[in-house]
A tleap script that builds the chain and sets N, CA, C and O, in Angstrom:
source leaprc.protein.ff14SB
mol = sequence {
  NMET PHE LYS ILE LEU ILE LEU GLN ARG LEU
  TYR ASN LEU SER ASP ARG GLN THR GLU PHE
  GLN ARG ASN THR SER GLU GLU ASN GLY LYS
  MET TYR SER LEU ILE ASP LYS LYS ILE ILE
  LYS LYS CVAL
}
set mol.1.N position { 0.726 -1.070 0.189 }
set mol.1.CA position { 0.087 0.056 -0.020 }
set mol.1.C position { 0.858 1.200 -0.139 }
set mol.1.O position { 0.514 2.046 -0.964 }
set mol.2.N position { 2.198 1.432 0.794 }
set mol.2.CA position { 2.736 2.354 0.937 }
set mol.2.C position { 3.564 2.535 -0.617 }
set mol.2.O position { 4.124 3.604 -0.864 }
set mol.3.N position { 3.573 1.817 -1.248 }
set mol.3.CA position { 4.484 2.223 -2.728 }
set mol.3.C position { 3.216 2.821 -3.734 }
set mol.3.O position { 3.205 3.721 -4.573 }
set mol.4.N position { 2.296 2.002 -3.301 }
set mol.4.CA position { 1.137 2.670 -4.128 }
set mol.4.C position { 0.853 4.367 -3.819 }
set mol.4.O position { 0.533 5.124 -4.735 }
set mol.5.N position { 0.992 4.753 -2.641 }
set mol.5.CA position { 0.737 6.330 -2.314 }
set mol.5.C position { 2.072 6.943 -3.029 }
set mol.5.O position { 1.961 7.975 -3.691 }
set mol.6.N position { 3.435 6.242 -2.875 }
set mol.6.CA position { 4.547 6.911 -3.169 }
set mol.6.C position { 4.188 7.085 -4.838 }
set mol.6.O position { 4.200 8.225 -5.302 }
set mol.7.N position { 3.943 6.191 -5.519 }
set mol.7.CA position { 3.456 6.335 -6.909 }
set mol.7.C position { 2.394 7.182 -7.236 }
set mol.7.O position { 2.397 7.826 -8.285 }
set mol.8.N position { 1.470 7.231 -6.408 }
set mol.8.CA position { 0.562 8.519 -6.810 }
set mol.8.C position { 0.936 9.474 -6.655 }
set mol.8.O position { 0.498 10.345 -7.407 }
set mol.9.N position { 1.738 9.790 -5.825 }
set mol.9.CA position { 2.380 11.385 -5.531 }
set mol.9.C position { 3.410 11.488 -6.507 }
set mol.9.O position { 3.553 12.670 -6.820 }
set mol.10.N position { 4.321 10.597 -7.220 }
set mol.10.CA position { 5.360 10.681 -7.960 }
set mol.10.C position { 4.915 11.374 -9.147 }
set mol.10.O position { 5.413 12.380 -9.654 }
set mol.11.N position { 3.798 10.628 -9.567 }
set mol.11.CA position { 3.202 10.416 -10.900 }
set mol.11.C position { 2.094 11.341 -10.820 }
set mol.11.O position { 1.542 11.498 -11.909 }
set mol.12.N position { 1.562 12.051 -9.789 }
set mol.12.CA position { 0.409 12.728 -9.993 }
set mol.12.C position { -1.159 11.908 -10.237 }
set mol.12.O position { -2.104 12.348 -10.893 }
set mol.13.N position { -1.108 10.985 -9.713 }
set mol.13.CA position { -2.239 9.762 -10.126 }
set mol.13.C position { -3.440 10.282 -9.735 }
set mol.13.O position { -3.356 10.888 -8.667 }
set mol.14.N position { -4.412 10.260 -10.172 }
set mol.14.CA position { -5.777 10.482 -9.188 }
set mol.14.C position { -6.159 8.967 -8.703 }
set mol.14.O position { -5.615 7.960 -9.156 }
set mol.15.N position { -7.137 8.972 -7.753 }
set mol.15.CA position { -7.480 7.693 -7.213 }
set mol.15.C position { -7.843 6.642 -8.171 }
set mol.15.O position { -7.600 5.443 -8.034 }
set mol.16.N position { -8.595 7.341 -9.397 }
set mol.16.CA position { -9.112 6.629 -10.418 }
set mol.16.C position { -8.048 5.804 -11.198 }
set mol.16.O position { -8.216 4.605 -11.420 }
set mol.17.N position { -7.055 6.423 -11.564 }
set mol.17.CA position { -6.014 6.058 -12.307 }
set mol.17.C position { -5.116 5.209 -11.655 }
set mol.17.O position { -4.520 4.373 -12.333 }
set mol.18.N position { -4.882 5.298 -10.222 }
set mol.18.CA position { -4.011 4.464 -9.396 }
set mol.18.C position { -4.862 2.845 -9.172 }
set mol.18.O position { -4.302 1.759 -9.019 }
set mol.19.N position { -6.052 3.061 -9.205 }
set mol.19.CA position { -6.907 1.989 -8.898 }
set mol.19.C position { -6.939 1.236 -10.306 }
set mol.19.O position { -7.266 0.049 -10.273 }
set mol.20.N position { -6.670 1.738 -11.385 }
set mol.20.CA position { -6.416 1.189 -12.770 }
set mol.20.C position { -5.181 0.648 -12.970 }
set mol.20.O position { -5.153 -0.344 -13.697 }
set mol.21.N position { -4.304 0.984 -12.580 }
set mol.21.CA position { -2.871 0.566 -12.682 }
set mol.21.C position { -2.604 -0.586 -11.764 }
set mol.21.O position { -1.856 -1.537 -11.992 }
set mol.22.N position { -3.350 -0.357 -10.654 }
set mol.22.CA position { -3.400 -1.378 -9.589 }
set mol.22.C position { -3.983 -2.950 -10.046 }
set mol.22.O position { -3.503 -4.063 -9.831 }
set mol.23.N position { -4.933 -2.625 -10.596 }
set mol.23.CA position { -5.844 -3.493 -11.095 }
set mol.23.C position { -5.463 -4.338 -12.451 }
set mol.23.O position { -6.014 -5.361 -12.858 }
set mol.24.N position { -4.473 -3.692 -12.977 }
set mol.24.CA position { -3.805 -4.157 -14.279 }
set mol.24.C position { -2.401 -4.953 -14.055 }
set mol.24.O position { -1.304 -4.395 -14.050 }
set mol.25.N position { -2.627 -6.431 -13.861 }
set mol.25.CA position { -1.323 -7.100 -13.524 }
set mol.25.C position { -0.020 -6.554 -14.403 }
set mol.25.O position { 0.921 -6.003 -13.830 }
set mol.26.N position { -0.042 -6.734 -15.687 }
set mol.26.CA position { 0.983 -6.464 -16.341 }
set mol.26.C position { 1.507 -4.795 -16.416 }
set mol.26.O position { 2.617 -4.380 -16.747 }
set mol.27.N position { 0.622 -4.225 -16.101 }
set mol.27.CA position { 1.267 -2.552 -15.813 }
set mol.27.C position { 1.801 -2.383 -14.301 }
set mol.27.O position { 2.650 -1.561 -13.958 }
set mol.28.N position { 1.160 -3.298 -13.466 }
set mol.28.CA position { 1.723 -3.399 -12.220 }
set mol.28.C position { 2.759 -3.491 -11.758 }
set mol.28.O position { 3.160 -2.799 -10.822 }
set mol.29.N position { 3.568 -4.617 -12.489 }
set mol.29.CA position { 4.856 -5.051 -12.590 }
set mol.29.C position { 5.948 -3.778 -12.995 }
set mol.29.O position { 7.029 -3.471 -12.491 }
set mol.30.N position { 5.289 -3.272 -13.959 }
set mol.30.CA position { 5.996 -2.187 -14.727 }
set mol.30.C position { 6.227 -0.992 -13.557 }
set mol.30.O position { 7.345 -0.695 -13.137 }
set mol.31.N position { 5.282 -0.515 -13.215 }
set mol.31.CA position { 5.096 0.828 -12.306 }
set mol.31.C position { 5.856 0.172 -11.014 }
set mol.31.O position { 6.655 0.967 -10.519 }
set mol.32.N position { 5.795 -1.078 -10.360 }
set mol.32.CA position { 6.709 -1.209 -9.456 }
set mol.32.C position { 8.172 -1.092 -9.401 }
set mol.32.O position { 8.926 -0.573 -8.578 }
set mol.33.N position { 8.416 -1.874 -10.783 }
set mol.33.CA position { 10.070 -1.739 -11.026 }
set mol.33.C position { 10.509 -0.005 -11.259 }
set mol.33.O position { 11.597 0.481 -10.949 }
set mol.34.N position { 9.405 0.696 -11.849 }
set mol.34.CA position { 9.679 2.213 -11.733 }
set mol.34.C position { 10.002 2.776 -10.830 }
set mol.34.O position { 11.038 3.441 -10.855 }
set mol.35.N position { 9.118 2.685 -9.590 }
set mol.35.CA position { 9.328 3.168 -8.525 }
set mol.35.C position { 10.295 2.697 -7.550 }
set mol.35.O position { 10.487 3.413 -6.567 }
set mol.36.N position { 11.051 1.408 -7.686 }
set mol.36.CA position { 11.801 1.134 -7.081 }
set mol.36.C position { 13.261 1.527 -7.453 }
set mol.36.O position { 14.193 1.560 -6.649 }
set mol.37.N position { 13.336 1.830 -8.820 }
set mol.37.CA position { 14.266 2.478 -9.498 }
set mol.37.C position { 14.789 3.943 -9.171 }
set mol.37.O position { 15.953 4.331 -9.072 }
set mol.38.N position { 13.522 4.689 -9.025 }
set mol.38.CA position { 13.528 5.895 -8.920 }
set mol.38.C position { 13.983 6.375 -7.172 }
set mol.38.O position { 14.565 7.370 -6.739 }
set mol.39.N position { 13.501 5.354 -6.600 }
set mol.39.CA position { 13.839 5.436 -4.882 }
set mol.39.C position { 15.251 4.791 -5.172 }
set mol.39.O position { 16.018 5.652 -4.742 }
set mol.40.N position { 15.734 4.142 -5.480 }
set mol.40.CA position { 16.984 3.657 -5.651 }
set mol.40.C position { 18.287 4.900 -5.927 }
set mol.40.O position { 19.370 5.068 -5.366 }
set mol.41.N position { 17.594 5.639 -7.060 }
set mol.41.CA position { 18.307 6.903 -7.591 }
set mol.41.C position { 18.223 7.930 -6.640 }
set mol.41.O position { 19.200 8.675 -6.564 }
set mol.42.N position { 17.080 8.171 -5.753 }
set mol.42.CA position { 17.119 9.450 -4.857 }
set mol.42.C position { 17.897 9.154 -3.557 }
set mol.42.O position { 18.154 10.059 -2.763 }
set mol.43.N position { 18.252 7.931 -3.360 }
set mol.43.CA position { 18.702 7.838 -2.048 }
set mol.43.C position { 20.436 7.569 -2.120 }
set mol.43.O position { 21.086 7.449 -1.081 }
savepdb mol mol.pdb
quit
């Protein structure tokens, strides 16, 4: 859940957009890998 909130803030996603991404399994994997890469780069 925490990663989802971070993604929502980073990409300025609405609740509806976030829910769609979360429910789409193929896109879900891409989104999580992007956030992991962004967090690693910022740290």
